[in-house]
C-alpha beads as a LAMMPS data file, in Angstrom:
LAMMPS data file: protein, C-alpha beads

74 atoms
73 bonds

1 atom types
1 bond types

-500.0 500.0 xlo xhi
-500.0 500.0 ylo yhi
-500.0 500.0 zlo zhi

Masses

1 110.0

Atoms # bond

1 1 1 61.293 -192.103 442.886
2 1 1 61.938 -190.422 446.222
3 1 1 58.270 -189.552 446.538
4 1 1 57.185 -193.163 446.119
5 1 1 59.804 -194.364 448.597
6 1 1 58.660 -191.704 451.059
7 1 1 55.044 -192.651 450.531
8 1 1 55.770 -196.357 450.969
9 1 1 57.818 -195.781 454.112
10 1 1 55.073 -193.562 455.574
11 1 1 52.511 -196.268 454.838
12 1 1 54.631 -198.970 456.487
13 1 1 55.401 -196.773 459.478
14 1 1 51.743 -195.843 459.987
15 1 1 50.643 -199.474 459.762
16 1 1 53.264 -200.455 462.351
17 1 1 52.047 -197.717 464.678
18 1 1 48.375 -198.680 464.286
19 1 1 48.871 -202.463 464.542
20 1 1 48.983 -202.595 468.382
21 1 1 45.650 -200.780 468.566
22 1 1 44.068 -203.282 466.197
23 1 1 45.360 -206.178 468.282
24 1 1 44.302 -204.509 471.521
25 1 1 40.653 -204.850 470.542
26 1 1 40.979 -208.625 470.723
27 1 1 42.815 -208.826 474.042
28 1 1 40.841 -209.943 477.128
29 1 1 42.055 -206.924 479.097
30 1 1 40.721 -204.559 476.442
31 1 1 37.365 -206.338 476.346
32 1 1 37.113 -206.300 480.152
33 1 1 37.994 -202.604 480.274
34 1 1 35.356 -201.733 477.678
35 1 1 32.775 -203.803 479.559
36 1 1 33.582 -201.966 482.795
37 1 1 33.288 -198.596 481.064
38 1 1 29.975 -199.608 479.503
39 1 1 28.599 -200.846 482.843
40 1 1 29.675 -197.651 484.588
41 1 1 28.032 -195.563 481.857
42 1 1 24.760 -197.494 482.170
43 1 1 24.718 -197.063 485.951
44 1 1 25.357 -193.349 485.584
45 1 1 22.616 -193.070 482.963
46 1 1 20.127 -194.876 485.231
47 1 1 21.038 -192.609 488.144
48 1 1 20.454 -189.521 486.020
49 1 1 17.115 -190.885 484.831
50 1 1 16.076 -191.541 488.439
51 1 1 17.081 -188.001 489.428
52 1 1 15.127 -186.540 486.526
53 1 1 12.068 -188.601 487.425
54 1 1 12.300 -187.536 491.074
55 1 1 12.662 -183.920 489.982
56 1 1 9.589 -184.210 487.740
57 1 1 7.602 -185.755 490.587
58 1 1 8.513 -182.914 492.960
59 1 1 7.647 -180.342 490.310
60 1 1 4.223 -181.913 489.761
61 1 1 3.584 -182.109 493.495
62 1 1 4.430 -178.450 493.961
63 1 1 1.428 -176.161 494.372
64 1 1 3.339 -172.948 493.778
65 1 1 2.672 -171.493 490.351
66 1 1 4.537 -168.212 489.680
67 1 1 2.201 -167.272 486.816
68 1 1 -0.835 -167.492 489.077
69 1 1 0.956 -165.440 491.744
70 1 1 1.758 -162.751 489.178
71 1 1 -1.847 -162.726 487.969
72 1 1 -3.088 -162.106 491.526
73 1 1 -0.900 -159.024 491.929
74 1 1 -1.681 -157.324 488.645

Bonds

1 1 1 2
2 1 2 3
3 1 3 4
4 1 4 5
5 1 5 6
6 1 6 7
7 1 7 8
8 1 8 9
9 1 9 10
10 1 10 11
11 1 11 12
12 1 12 13
13 1 13 14
14 1 14 15
15 1 15 16
16 1 16 17
17 1 17 18
18 1 18 19
19 1 19 20
20 1 20 21
21 1 21 22
22 1 22 23
23 1 23 24
24 1 24 25
25 1 25 26
26 1 26 27
27 1 27 28
28 1 28 29
29 1 29 30
30 1 30 31
31 1 31 32
32 1 32 33
33 1 33 34
34 1 34 35
35 1 35 36
36 1 36 37
37 1 37 38
38 1 38 39
39 1 39 40
40 1 40 41
41 1 41 42
42 1 42 43
43 1 43 44
44 1 44 45
45 1 45 46
46 1 46 47
47 1 47 48
48 1 48 49
49 1 49 50
50 1 50 51
51 1 51 52
52 1 52 53
53 1 53 54
54 1 54 55
55 1 55 56
56 1 56 57
57 1 57 58
58 1 58 59
59 1 59 60
60 1 60 61
61 1 61 62
62 1 62 63
63 1 63 64
64 1 64 65
65 1 65 66
66 1 66 67
67 1 67 68
68 1 68 69
69 1 69 70
70 1 70 71
71 1 71 72
72 1 72 73
73 1 73 74
């Protein structure tokens, strides 16, 4: 009997603790915050892609090839 009362009270307590998080997903502030985070992530991702592309372009434009330099000296 005490086990089922303990289990029931734990279930009720956990649902009361989780309920605000479930309601937060519907609030306008929560939606706006998630949108801002998503926008910031996309901007950061685009910046990293631009850096990687610029790095690739500089690597392709480089004429220095360490393997060729090593081959000349051996």
